[in-house]
C-alpha positions as CSV (number, residue, x, y, z in Angstrom):
1,M,0.0,0.0,0.0
2,S,1.4,3.4,-1.0
3,T,1.3,6.4,1.2
4,T,1.1,10.0,0.0
5,Y,2.7,12.7,2.0
6,T,2.3,16.4,1.6
7,I,4.7,19.2,2.3
8,D,3.9,21.0,5.6
9,T,5.0,24.6,5.0
10,A,4.7,25.3,8.7
11,T,7.6,23.1,9.6
12,S,11.3,23.3,8.9
13,R,14.3,21.0,8.7
14,A,14.5,21.4,12.5
15,N,11.0,19.8,12.7
16,P,10.9,17.6,9.7
17,T,7.8,16.0,8.1
18,P,7.4,12.2,8.6
19,A,8.7,11.5,5.1
20,P,11.5,13.9,4.1
21,M,11.2,15.0,0.5
22,K,13.9,14.1,-2.1
23,R,15.6,17.2,-3.2
24,M,16.4,18.2,-6.8
25,T,20.0,17.3,-7.7
26,V,22.5,18.7,-10.1
27,P,22.1,15.7,-12.5
28,A,18.3,16.2,-12.4
29,I,18.8,19.9,-13.3
30,R,21.1,19.0,-16.2
31,R,18.5,16.6,-17.5
32,R,15.9,19.4,-17.8
33,K,17.8,20.9,-20.7
34,G,15.3,21.5,-23.4
35,G,12.5,20.0,-21.3
36,D,10.1,21.5,-18.7
37,P,11.3,25.0,-17.8
38,L,13.1,25.2,-14.5
39,V,11.6,27.5,-11.8
40,M,14.0,29.4,-9.6
41,L,13.5,32.2,-7.1
42,T,15.7,33.8,-4.5
43,A,15.3,33.1,-0.8
44,Y,17.2,34.5,2.2
45,T,15.2,33.3,5.2
46,V,13.6,30.1,6.6
47,R,10.0,31.3,6.3
48,M,10.4,32.5,2.7
49,A,12.1,29.2,1.8
50,Q,9.2,27.3,3.3
51,L,6.7,29.2,1.2
52,L,8.7,29.0,-2.1
53,D,10.0,25.4,-1.8
54,P,7.0,23.5,-3.0
55,H,6.8,25.5,-6.2
56,C,10.5,25.8,-7.2
57,D,13.1,23.5,-8.6
58,M,15.9,25.7,-7.2
59,L,16.2,28.3,-4.5
60,L,19.0,30.9,-4.9
61,V,20.5,32.4,-1.9
62,G,21.6,35.4,-3.9
63,D,24.1,38.1,-2.8
64,S,21.2,40.4,-3.7
65,L,20.4,39.9,0.0
66,G,22.8,42.8,0.5
67,Q,20.2,45.2,-1.1
68,V,17.0,43.3,-0.2
69,I,17.8,42.5,3.4
70,Y,20.5,44.9,4.5
71,G,19.8,48.0,2.4
72,L,23.3,48.1,0.9
73,P,23.8,50.1,-2.3
74,S,25.1,47.1,-4.3
75,T,26.1,43.4,-3.8
76,V,29.8,44.4,-3.5
77,P,29.9,44.7,0.3
78,V,28.3,41.3,0.9
79,T,30.5,39.0,3.0
80,L,31.0,35.3,3.1
81,E,29.6,35.2,6.6
82,M,26.4,36.7,5.4
83,M,26.0,34.1,2.7
84,V,26.7,31.3,5.2
85,A,24.1,32.5,7.7
86,H,21.4,33.0,5.1
87,G,22.3,29.9,3.2
88,A,21.9,27.7,6.3
89,A,18.6,29.3,7.0
90,V,17.2,28.5,3.5
91,V,18.4,24.9,3.6
92,R,16.7,24.5,7.0
93,G,13.5,25.9,5.5
94,S,13.3,23.7,2.4
95,Y,12.9,20.1,1.4
96,H,12.4,19.8,-2.3
97,A,14.3,22.6,-4.1
98,M,18.1,22.4,-4.7
99,V,19.7,25.3,-2.9
100,V,22.4,27.3,-4.7
101,I,24.4,30.0,-3.0
102,D,26.1,33.0,-4.5
103,M,29.8,33.4,-3.9
104,P,30.2,37.0,-2.8
105,F,32.6,39.5,-4.4
106,G,36.2,39.0,-3.3
107,S,35.7,35.4,-2.2
108,Y,36.8,33.6,-5.5
109,E,38.4,36.0,-8.0
110,A,42.0,35.8,-6.7
111,S,42.7,32.2,-7.6
112,P,41.0,28.8,-8.0
113,E,42.4,27.8,-4.6
114,Q,40.7,30.8,-3.0
115,A,37.5,29.9,-4.7
116,F,37.7,26.3,-3.5
117,A,38.3,27.4,0.1
118,S,35.2,29.8,-0.1
119,A,33.0,27.3,-1.9
120,S,33.8,24.4,0.4
121,R,33.0,26.5,3.4
122,L,29.7,27.6,1.9
123,L,28.7,24.0,1.1
124,K,29.9,22.5,4.4
125,E,28.4,25.1,6.7
126,T,25.0,25.4,5.0
127,G,24.2,22.1,3.4
128,A,23.6,23.7,0.0
129,A,24.2,21.7,-3.1
130,A,25.9,24.2,-5.4
131,V,27.5,27.7,-5.7
132,K,27.1,30.4,-8.3
133,L,29.8,32.7,-9.4
134,E,29.9,35.6,-11.9
135,G,32.2,35.9,-14.9
136,G,32.8,34.3,-18.2
137,R,36.0,33.1,-19.9
138,A,38.1,34.8,-17.2
139,M,36.6,32.5,-14.6
140,A,36.6,29.3,-16.7
141,D,39.7,27.9,-15.1
142,T,38.1,28.4,-11.6
143,V,34.9,26.8,-12.7
144,R,36.9,23.8,-14.0
145,F,39.0,23.6,-10.8
146,L,35.9,23.6,-8.6
147,S,33.9,21.1,-10.7
148,E,36.8,18.7,-10.8
149,R,36.9,18.8,-7.0
150,G,33.3,18.1,-6.3
151,V,31.8,21.6,-6.2
152,P,28.9,22.0,-8.6
153,V,29.0,25.5,-10.2
154,M,26.3,27.6,-11.7
155,G,27.7,30.2,-14.1
156,H,26.5,33.8,-14.5
157,V,27.2,36.0,-17.5
158,G,25.8,39.1,-19.2
159,L,24.9,41.7,-16.6
160,T,27.1,40.8,-13.6
161,P,26.1,42.9,-10.6
162,Q,29.3,42.4,-8.8
163,A,31.1,44.2,-11.6
164,V,28.8,47.2,-11.5
165,N,31.7,49.6,-10.8
166,V,33.3,48.5,-14.0
167,L,30.1,48.3,-16.1
168,G,28.9,51.7,-14.9
169,G,25.4,50.6,-14.2
170,Y,22.7,47.9,-14.6
171,G,21.8,48.4,-18.2
172,A,21.1,45.6,-20.7
173,R,24.1,43.9,-22.3
174,G,24.7,42.6,-25.8
175,R,23.4,45.5,-27.9
176,S,26.6,45.8,-29.8
177,D,28.1,43.1,-32.0
178,E,31.2,43.1,-29.9
179,E,29.4,42.8,-26.6
180,A,27.0,40.1,-27.9
181,A,30.0,38.0,-29.1
182,K,31.6,38.3,-25.7
183,I,28.5,37.2,-23.9
184,L,28.2,34.1,-26.1
185,D,31.9,33.3,-25.7
186,D,31.7,33.7,-21.9
187,A,28.6,31.4,-21.7
188,K,30.3,28.8,-23.8
189,A,33.6,29.0,-21.8
190,V,32.0,28.4,-18.4
191,A,29.7,25.7,-19.7
192,E,32.6,23.8,-21.3
193,A,34.5,24.3,-18.0
194,G,31.9,22.2,-16.2
195,A,29.1,24.6,-15.1
196,F,25.9,22.6,-14.7
197,S,23.8,25.7,-15.6
198,V,24.4,29.3,-16.7
199,V,22.4,32.4,-15.7
200,L,21.9,34.9,-18.5
201,E,21.1,38.2,-16.9
202,G,20.0,41.4,-18.6
203,V,21.0,40.3,-22.1
204,V,19.1,41.2,-25.3
205,E,16.7,38.4,-26.3
206,P,18.4,37.1,-29.5
207,I,21.6,36.5,-27.6
208,A,19.8,34.6,-24.8
209,I,18.1,32.4,-27.4
210,E,21.3,31.7,-29.3
211,A,23.1,30.9,-26.0
212,T,20.3,28.6,-25.0
213,Q,20.4,26.8,-28.3
214,S,24.1,26.4,-28.3
215,L,24.9,25.4,-24.7
216,A,24.6,21.7,-23.6
217,C,23.7,22.8,-20.1
218,P,20.5,24.6,-19.1
219,T,20.3,28.4,-19.2
220,I,18.4,30.4,-16.5
221,G,17.1,33.7,-17.7
222,I,16.6,36.9,-15.7
223,G,15.8,39.7,-18.1
224,A,16.7,37.5,-21.0
225,S,14.1,35.3,-22.9
226,A,11.2,33.0,-22.2
227,Q,13.1,30.6,-24.5
228,C,15.7,30.0,-21.8
229,D,15.6,26.6,-20.0
230,G,14.4,28.3,-16.8
231,Q,13.8,31.6,-15.1
232,V,14.9,33.3,-11.9
233,L,13.7,36.5,-10.2
234,V,14.3,38.1,-6.8
235,A,11.2,36.9,-4.9
236,E,10.6,40.2,-3.2
237,D,10.5,41.9,-6.6
238,M,8.0,39.6,-8.2
239,L,5.8,39.7,-5.0
240,G,5.6,43.5,-5.3
241,L,7.4,44.3,-2.0
242,F,9.4,47.1,-3.7
243,E,7.9,50.0,-5.7
244,R,11.0,50.3,-8.0
245,T,12.1,47.2,-9.8
246,P,14.1,46.4,-13.0
247,R,12.1,46.5,-16.2
248,F,12.3,42.7,-16.6
249,V,10.4,42.1,-13.4
250,K,6.7,41.1,-13.6
251,K,4.9,41.8,-10.3
252,F,2.7,38.9,-9.5
253,D,1.3,40.5,-6.4
254,N,1.3,43.8,-4.5
255,L,2.4,42.7,-1.1
256,A,3.8,46.2,-0.2
257,G,0.3,47.7,-0.6
258,R,-1.3,44.8,1.3
259,I,1.2,45.0,4.1
260,S,0.8,48.7,4.4
261,A,-3.0,48.4,4.5
262,A,-2.8,45.7,7.2
263,V,-0.4,47.8,9.4
264,E,-2.7,50.8,8.9
265,T,-5.6,48.8,10.3
266,Y,-3.5,47.5,13.1
267,A,-2.4,51.0,14.1
268,R,-6.0,52.3,14.0
269,D,-7.2,49.4,16.2
270,V,-4.4,50.0,18.7
271,R,-5.1,53.7,18.9
272,A,-8.8,53.1,19.3
273,R,-8.1,50.5,22.0
274,T,-10.1,47.9,20.1
275,F,-7.0,45.7,19.9
276,P,-6.3,43.5,21.7
277,G,-9.9,42.4,22.0
278,E,-11.6,39.7,24.1
279,E,-10.3,36.9,21.9
280,Q,-6.7,38.0,22.3
281,V,-6.4,38.4,26.0
282,Y,-6.2,35.8,28.8
283,A,-9.0,35.5,31.3
284,P,-8.4,34.4,34.9
285,K,-9.2,30.9,35.8
286,N,-12.5,30.4,37.7
């Protein structure tokens, strides 16, 4: 007799369900090339991971947490310690999705050896399955070094936020023939070096389509094309928690407005002394 279990989103890894779910794996992600689109969102906390996990193939603990959680001006100041803390929280809050963690700026660029030390710490201290790093051909040797030593790597080319000081902003990439050729070369280089997937961010659609058709591994689009093998967005952006978002974001809800309205009602009830009411206070025992 078979038994069907459901995911209880009110629990976490610290209080597991009776039948732990089998997580997505790197080979399973690779096999989705050209198949059902991969669903990926960012997560930085246990509770958000719990809510997103049943619907996602991958959860990305992005260094975008620097801006979303800490209010930093860019991802550049994010530290390895921040990524470890939030990565461990997301792993504890998820069962099904494969957790990928961004390697923060300054933790991998110096050498493949530095990258391995940082990546191994991220995987060992969080329980995540893979790391993501930015950069194309310049990082290919590092991707190969990590992959050959048991560290699954997701590449990231096109608009690379950690290089914002060099790029001069967050505009779309690939509009010139020279830039388009470089993006395609970068994507090919990291894929051939062993990346199990490549994020294409902020690139013009024809380049995203060409890269998707030419790479053997899945591509994950963000501001790229629906023809990519999957999509990723910052969860807080697509949920409408921020008024200003990149052009490529579709707001699937308006949580900022709903939260504001709820807090306004709470404040009104407190000031009117209608909260707490009879149902929220404790009566003495008779």
